[in-house]
TIVEX-477647 format. One line per 8 residues: number of its first residue (from 1); for each residue x, y, z of N, C-alpha, C. Coordinates in steps of 0.2 Angstrom, whole numbers, always signed. Atoms other than C-alpha are relative to their C-alpha. Layout:
residues N
NUM	X,Y,Z,X,Y,Z,X,Y,Z | ...
//
This chain:
residues 83
1	+2,-6,-4,+515,+479,+359,-3,-3,+7 | +2,+1,-7,+512,+478,+378,-6,+4,+2 | +5,-4,-2,+495,+484,+384,-1,+0,+7 | +0,+0,-7,+494,+490,+401,-7,+2,+3 | +6,-2,-3,+479,+491,+412,+1,+3,+7 | -2,-4,-6,+487,+502,+425,-5,+6,+0 | +5,-6,-1,+476,+515,+433,+4,+5,+4 | -3,-5,-4,+482,+531,+441,-5,+4,+4
9	+4,-4,-5,+475,+540,+456,+4,+5,+4 | -3,-5,-4,+478,+555,+466,-3,-1,+7 | +3,+1,-7,+475,+553,+485,+3,+5,+4 | -2,-5,-5,+475,+567,+497,-3,-2,+7 | +2,+2,-7,+474,+563,+516,+2,+5,+4 | -1,-5,-5,+472,+575,+530,-2,-2,+7 | +2,+2,-7,+470,+574,+549,-4,+6,+2 | +4,-5,-3,+456,+583,+557,+1,+1,+7
17	-3,-1,-7,+465,+589,+572,-5,+2,+5 | +5,-2,-5,+449,+596,+581,-6,-5,+0 | +6,+5,+0,+438,+580,+577,+3,-7,+2 | -2,+7,-2,+439,+563,+585,-6,-5,-2 | +5,+5,+1,+430,+547,+582,-3,-2,+7 | +3,+2,-6,+418,+540,+595,+5,-4,+5 | -5,+3,-5,+432,+529,+602,+6,+4,+2 | -6,-5,-2,+444,+544,+604,+5,+0,-5
25	-6,+0,+5,+455,+540,+589,-1,+6,-4 | +0,-6,+4,+460,+555,+578,-4,-2,-7 | +4,+1,+6,+449,+557,+563,+4,+2,-6 | -4,-1,+6,+458,+556,+546,-5,+0,-6 | +5,-1,+5,+449,+561,+530,+4,+0,-7 | -4,+0,+6,+454,+559,+512,-5,+1,-6 | +3,-1,+6,+449,+562,+494,+4,-4,-6 | -4,+4,+5,+454,+550,+479,-3,+2,-6
33	+2,-2,+7,+453,+555,+461,+3,-5,-5 | -2,+4,+6,+454,+543,+446,+3,+5,-5 | -3,-5,+4,+466,+553,+435,-3,+0,-7 | +3,+1,+7,+459,+547,+418,-7,+3,-1 | +7,-2,+1,+441,+551,+421,-1,+7,+4 | +2,-6,-5,+442,+565,+435,-5,-2,+5 | +5,+1,-6,+430,+556,+446,+3,-1,+6 | -2,+0,-7,+432,+558,+464,-4,-3,+5
41	+4,+3,-5,+426,+551,+480,+4,+2,+7 | -3,-2,-6,+429,+557,+498,+0,-7,+4 | +0,+6,-4,+433,+543,+511,+2,+2,+7 | -3,-1,-7,+436,+542,+530,+3,-7,+3 | -3,+6,-2,+443,+524,+530,+4,-3,-6 | -4,+3,+5,+455,+514,+521,-4,-5,-4 | +5,+4,+4,+441,+502,+516,-3,+4,-5 | +3,-4,+5,+432,+516,+507,+5,+2,-6
49	-5,-2,+5,+448,+521,+498,+1,-6,-5 | -1,+6,+4,+451,+503,+492,-6,-2,-4 | +6,+1,+4,+433,+501,+487,+0,+3,-7 | -1,-4,+6,+435,+515,+475,+5,-2,-5 | -5,+2,+4,+451,+509,+468,-2,-7,-3 | +2,+7,+3,+444,+491,+466,-5,+1,-6 | +5,-1,+5,+430,+497,+456,+3,+2,-7 | -4,-2,+6,+442,+505,+443,+3,-6,-3
57	-3,+6,+3,+451,+489,+442,-5,-5,-4 | +5,+4,+3,+435,+480,+437,-3,+4,-6 | +3,-4,+6,+429,+494,+425,+5,+2,-5 | -4,-2,+5,+444,+501,+416,+0,+7,-1 | -1,-7,+1,+449,+518,+410,-6,+4,-2 | +6,-4,+2,+432,+523,+402,-5,+1,+5 | +4,-1,-6,+423,+521,+418,-8,-1,-2 | +7,+1,+2,+407,+516,+408,-2,-7,+2
65	+2,+6,-2,+401,+502,+418,-6,+2,+5 | +6,-1,-4,+384,+500,+427,+1,+1,+7 | -1,-1,-8,+392,+500,+444,+1,+7,+2 | -1,-7,-1,+395,+519,+442,-7,+4,-1 | +6,-4,+1,+377,+524,+437,-3,+3,+6 | +3,-2,-6,+371,+525,+455,+5,+2,+5 | -5,-2,-5,+387,+530,+464,+0,+8,+0 | -1,-7,-2,+391,+547,+472,+7,+2,-2
73	-6,-3,+2,+406,+551,+462,+0,+6,-4 | +1,-7,+3,+410,+568,+455,+7,+1,-4 | -6,-2,+3,+422,+574,+442,+3,+6,+3 | -4,-6,-3,+435,+587,+447,-3,+7,-1 | +3,-7,+2,+426,+601,+438,-7,+1,+3 | +7,+0,-3,+409,+597,+446,+0,+3,+7 | +0,-3,-7,+404,+607,+462,-2,-6,+4 | +1,+5,-5,+404,+596,+477,-7,+1,+3
81	+7,+0,-3,+386,+592,+484,+0,+3,+7 | +0,-2,-7,+381,+600,+500,-4,-5,+4 | +4,+5,-4,+375,+589,+514,-5,+3,+4
//
Protein backbone atom coordinates (compact mmCIF):
# COMPACT_ATOMS: atom_id res chain seq x y z
CA UNK A 1 0.00 0.00 0.00
CA UNK A 2 1.31 3.45 -0.91
CA UNK A 3 0.91 6.11 1.75
CA UNK A 4 0.53 9.62 0.42
CA UNK A 5 1.45 12.71 2.35
CA UNK A 6 -0.23 14.95 -0.19
CA UNK A 7 -2.04 18.00 1.11
CA UNK A 8 -4.95 19.81 -0.54
CA UNK A 9 -5.54 23.56 -0.44
CA UNK A 10 -8.13 25.94 -1.80
CA UNK A 11 -6.58 29.25 -2.83
CA UNK A 12 -8.67 32.31 -3.64
CA UNK A 13 -6.92 35.36 -5.10
CA UNK A 14 -8.51 38.70 -5.96
CA UNK A 15 -7.38 42.08 -7.13
CA UNK A 16 -8.23 45.15 -5.07
CA UNK A 17 -8.75 47.49 -8.01
CA UNK A 18 -9.24 50.57 -5.85
CA UNK A 19 -6.12 49.95 -3.70
CA UNK A 20 -2.43 50.13 -4.53
CA UNK A 21 0.80 49.45 -2.69
CA UNK A 22 3.06 52.36 -1.67
CA UNK A 23 5.17 51.71 -4.77
CA UNK A 24 2.09 52.09 -7.01
CA UNK A 25 1.71 48.40 -7.87
CA UNK A 26 -1.77 46.85 -7.78
CA UNK A 27 -2.78 45.18 -4.53
CA UNK A 28 -3.65 41.51 -4.72
CA UNK A 29 -5.07 39.63 -1.76
CA UNK A 30 -5.93 36.06 -1.10
CA UNK A 31 -7.10 33.42 1.30
CA UNK A 32 -5.80 29.88 1.50
CA UNK A 33 -7.63 27.01 3.16
CA UNK A 34 -6.20 23.64 4.16
CA UNK A 35 -8.95 21.28 3.02
CA UNK A 36 -8.57 18.53 5.62
CA UNK A 37 -8.59 20.82 8.66
CA UNK A 38 -10.57 23.80 7.36
CA UNK A 39 -7.92 26.18 8.70
CA UNK A 40 -7.54 29.36 6.69
CA UNK A 41 -5.15 32.26 6.42
CA UNK A 42 -5.34 35.52 4.52
CA UNK A 43 -2.30 36.71 2.59
CA UNK A 44 -1.05 39.66 0.56
CA UNK A 45 2.12 38.11 -0.80
CA UNK A 46 3.28 34.90 -2.39
CA UNK A 47 5.70 34.48 0.52
CA UNK A 48 2.81 34.45 3.03
CA UNK A 49 0.92 31.88 0.95
CA UNK A 50 3.96 29.62 0.69
CA UNK A 51 4.68 29.96 4.42
CA UNK A 52 1.20 28.58 5.23
CA UNK A 53 1.60 25.69 2.79
CA UNK A 54 5.09 24.85 4.05
CA UNK A 55 3.79 24.61 7.62
CA UNK A 56 1.34 21.91 6.55
CA UNK A 57 4.13 20.04 4.79
CA UNK A 58 5.91 19.93 8.16
CA UNK A 59 2.85 19.10 10.27
CA UNK A 60 0.68 16.75 8.24
CA UNK A 61 -3.07 16.22 8.05
CA UNK A 62 -3.94 16.40 11.72
CA UNK A 63 -2.54 19.91 12.18
CA UNK A 64 -1.60 19.01 15.74
CA UNK A 65 1.80 20.57 16.05
CA UNK A 66 3.00 23.26 18.43
CA UNK A 67 3.75 25.58 15.52
CA UNK A 68 -0.02 26.19 15.20
CA UNK A 69 -0.82 26.95 18.81
CA UNK A 70 0.04 30.66 18.52
CA UNK A 71 -0.91 31.24 14.88
CA UNK A 72 -3.83 33.29 13.65
CA UNK A 73 -5.45 30.50 11.61
CA UNK A 74 -9.20 30.04 11.50
CA UNK A 75 -11.46 27.19 10.59
CA UNK A 76 -13.91 27.83 7.79
CA UNK A 77 -16.82 27.77 10.26
CA UNK A 78 -15.27 30.35 12.60
CA UNK A 79 -16.16 34.00 12.33
CA UNK A 80 -13.31 36.11 11.00
CA UNK A 81 -11.78 38.40 13.62
CA UNK A 82 -12.31 42.11 13.25
CA UNK A 83 -9.19 44.24 13.13
